[in-house]
N, C-alpha and C positions, 0 to 999 in steps of 0.2 A: 504494500500500500504506500502511495507517495504522500508528500506532506499536505496535499489538499484533499486527501480521501479518495483519489482516483485509483482504481485497481491498476497495479503496474504489471506489465508483461515483459519477460526478457526479450532482448533482441534476438532475431532469428538466428544470427551467427553465434550467439552465446556470449558476445562481447559485452563488457560492462559499460555503462554510461558514465560520462564525466559531466559535472555541472560547472559551467563557467559563467561568472557574473557578466551580464551585458545590459547596460542601460536600465538598471534597477530590477532586472529579472535574472533568474538562474536558468540558463538554457542547457538542456541535457543533449549530449551528442556522443557519438561513437564513430569509429572508423574501421575500415577493413581494406586490405590490399596495400600496395605500395606503388609509387610512381607519382606523376603529376597530380595535384589535388583536384578532385571533383566534389562539389557539394550538391546534395539532394535535398530539395525543399518539397515537403508533402502538401496535400490538399487540406481544405477546411475541415475541422473537427477530427482530423486524423493524427498520426504521430509517425515517427521515423520509419518504422518497419510495417505499419498496419496495412498499407495498400499492397505491399508485396505479399504479406501473409494472406491477404484476401484473394490473391491470384490476379490482381489487376496488372501489375508490372513485375518485372524481375530484373533488378539492376546488378545482380551478382556477377554477370560477365564483365562488368566494368572493373571489378576488383583485380582482374588478372594483369592489368596494365596501369591502374590508377590507385591513388589513395582516396577511397570513397568515404566521404564524411556525410553521415546521416544525422539529422538533429530534429528535436521536437520544437516546433515554433512556440513562441510565447503563449502561455496558457494552455498548451496542448501536451498530452502525454505526461512526461515527468518534468516539464518546464513550468516555472512559476509565472504568474502574471497578476495584474491588478484588475480592479473593477471598472475602470474607465474604458468604454468602447473604443475611444480614440486610439488606445494602445494596439488595437487589432486591425486598424486600417492598413491597406497594402503598403503605402509609403513608410509607415512606422515599422511594419514587419521587415521591410527592406533595410532599414537602419539597423535592426537587430541582426540580420544576416551579415551585413558588413562588419558589425561589431564582433560577431563571432569569428569571422574570417581574420580580423585583425588580431584576435587572441590566439587562434589555432594555427593559422598559416600566415603570419605577418609578412607583408611585403611580397608575397608570392602571387603570380597570376593564377587564376583558377578557371575551371569550366563549371557552369551551372546547369543542373537539370532540375526542373520543377514542374509539378502537376497542379493545374487549376489555381488555387490560391498561391501555391509555390511558384507557378509560372509568372503570375502577376508580380509577386515579390521580386523575382529576378529582374523583370523589366525595370522596376523602380530602382533596384540596386544598381543596375547597369547605367541608368541615367545619373544616379548620384555619384558613382565612381567609375567613369568610363574606362579607365585603364586597368581595372581589377580583373575583368573577365576576358578570356581568350575565345571562348565559344559558349553559346547558349543552346539549350534544348528545352523547348516549351511544349509540355505534354498536356493534352486536353485543355487548351486555354478556355477560360470561363466566358460567360456572357459579358459583353462590353458595349458601351455607347448606347445605341438605339435599343438593344435587347436587354440592357441592364436594369431598367426600371422595374419590370415585372419580377425579375429575379430578386431585386432588393426588397420589394414588397413582401415576397415570400420569406425572405430571411427575417424581416421584422416580425412577421406573423409567427414564425417559428420561435423567435426569441421570446415573444410574449407567452406562447404556449409553454416553452421550457421553464419560464419563470413561475408559471402557475402549477405545472404538473411534473417538472423534472426531466432529467435526461432520459431515463428509462422509458417514460411515456412517449417522448419525441422519437426515440429510436424505434419504438413499437409501431408507429404509424408511418415511418419513413418508407418510401418506395424503393424498389430495387434499382440496380443500374440498368438504364433502358437501352444501351447500345447493343446492336446485333453482334458486335465484335466480342461481346462478353457472354454469348450464348453458351450455356453449359458450365460456366465458371462458378464453382461452389463458393458461397460467401462473398459474392462480388460487391456487396454493400458493406464496407468495413464498419465496425462499431464506432460509436461516438467516443472519442478519447479526450473529452474535456469534462471537468467536474461540473456538478449541478450549480455550484456557486458562480462559476465563470462563463458557463455556456451562453446565457443571454447576452453578456457583453461581447463575447467572441462573435456571435451571430450578428449583433448590431454593428460591430466594426466592419464585417464583411458587407453588410447592407449599405454602408456609407462609403464604399470603395468602388472605384471604376478604373479601367485601364488608362494609361497615359494618353494624352492627346496625340493625334496622328503626326503633328509637327514635331512632337517630342520623340516619338518612336523613330522618326526619320534620322535622329541623331545617334541611334545605336548601330554602329557600323560593324560589329563583330559578326562572324558567320553564325547563323542561327538555323536550327532544325526545328520545325513546328510539326507536332504529331497530333492529329485530331481523329476522333472516331465518330461514326454516324449515329443518328437517332437519339442524341442526348441533348435536350433543350437547354440544360444547364451548362453544357460545354459544346455549343454548336460548331459545326464545320465552318460556318460563316465567320466565327472569331478567328480561326486559323487562317482563313482566306484574307481577312482584313489585316492581320499581322504581316502576312507575306507581301501584301500591297504596300505597306508602310515601311517595313524594315528594309534597309538597302541591300542586305545580303542574306536572304532567307529562302528556304525551300520548305514545301508542305508535303507531308505524306498522310493519307487518310486510310484508316482501317475500318472495314465494314464486316469483316469475318474474323473468327477466332484465329485462323491461320495467319491473316495479315497482322493481327495484334501480336501474335507470338514472334513475329519478325522484328518487333520494335527494339528489344534489347541489343540484338546484333547490329541493327541499323545505327543505334546510338553509339555503340562501341566503335564502329568503323568511323563514324562522324567525328568522335572525339580523338581518334587515333591520328 
């Protein structure tokens, strides 16, 4: 059990987590492999290994040639956080990511791989520190701009429900992952890895977030791989297409079947190599 009453689960690799103070929070992180550093940023209400354990992704192939750093975002998993929703907006999470890199791999260029909230976090981090990242991999980028309002309203409603009824009740009514690329994947909807106390704030922070403006995205010149899957309104292919239009050096791959999704780890490995 962690300090906030959230059930703690061991990392899939068996590695222990280290807690590093970053901007008033204690961020939990672990690493595997050796080589140039790569940081993995998970999605909303998840934690470092949860999406891999659920069968959504598998980043272990990266460990053969990289030092892969996985961490729990502020308020998620084993990391601490406060009650102010502003702490969980994407630009603030980006400052956390950069602070963690300064502590763990000071001065080193890194590659970033992030899903959904983690993808948005990487975009803001790359804008805040353009020289930090050598390559970016944006996995299932979330709703943005014109499609964001409906998603934000849903996040606010979920926050109100969680405040009244708790995490378990919200988890019980949450739908499964809708993409056809996830057909047959057991446990495709990872559990909520945020405490009852912080969950409303985390959801409200997400509701008040949006992607950087197109003119800002045009300033991110590093090679970028964008990975989208079909049939998911919370992570529409249109977001991936919009990013590729705005980013100067980006390519998009779309998965619509489990076989195409299974090719993502090797695609990312080759892109980072």
